[in-house]
N, C-alpha and C positions, 0 to 999 in steps of 0.2 A: 504494500500500500504506500502511496506517496505521502510524504510529510508536507502538509500545507501549513505554512507559517501565517497566522493571522495576527497582524500587528495593528496597533491603534495609532501608528505614526508612519509617515512616509519612509520608504526604503529605496535605496539606490539599486537599480536593476540594469544589468548589461544586456543589450540587444546586439545582434550581429552588426558589425561596423557599417555595412553597406545600406542599412535601413535608416531612412529618415522618417520620423513619426510626424503625421499631420493632425491626427485626432487621438484623443484618449477618453475613455469612459470607465468608471468604476461602479461595480455593483456592491452588494453587501459583503461578498467574499470572493469576487473575481474581478479581473481587469481585462480590457480589450484596447488595442491600439490599431489605428489604420495608418499604413505607410503612404508616403507620397506616390508610390507606385500602385496604390489601390489594393494592397494585401491586408488581410486581417490576421492579427496575432492575438491569442487569448491565453490566460493562465489563471490559476486559483482553484477554487472549489467548483467541481463539476457535477455534483450529485444529480442535478436535474437536466443535464445535457446542455447547460447554458454556455459551455465553452465552444460548442459547435463542431466537435471532433467526431461525432457519430457514436459516442459512448458516454458513460457517466463517470469517467475517470477524472481525477483532479491532477493538477500539474503545478509545480513550483516554478517551472521555466516557461517562457513564452513559446508557443507553438503556432505555426501557421494553420489557418483553417483551409485545408487542402481542397475541400469540396468546391468552394467558391472559385478558386483558380482553375480547377479542372473543368468547370462549367463555363469558363471564359467571362466570369463576372468581376467587375472592378468595384471595390467598396468605396463609397463616397462618405458615409457617415455611420457611426455606431453609437448606440445608447444602451447602457447596461441598467437593468432594473435589479430588484433585490435578488431574484433567482432566474433571471432571463436576460437575453441579449437581443436587441433589435438592430438590424443592419439594412442600410439603404444601398442598393447596388445599381450599376449600369451594365447593360449587356454589351 
């Protein structure tokens, strides 16, 4: 099982160097970022599938949401709710 660190204060997180973040949103226990290239990365608590990786796994490290790229969708905006994530995409 993944160790999910829930902190009540901001924490520095490393993303791959080539990524430039354009949008960020935080849910109650998960975070999502949109890159300038239109990719979505998520991490945190995933019990309800809110990370978008096709499972209910949690992750301490940012992971790309591969489904969106595979479908040729470019993410424009992301908004995290308490246990969900809303994504606006362009085809």
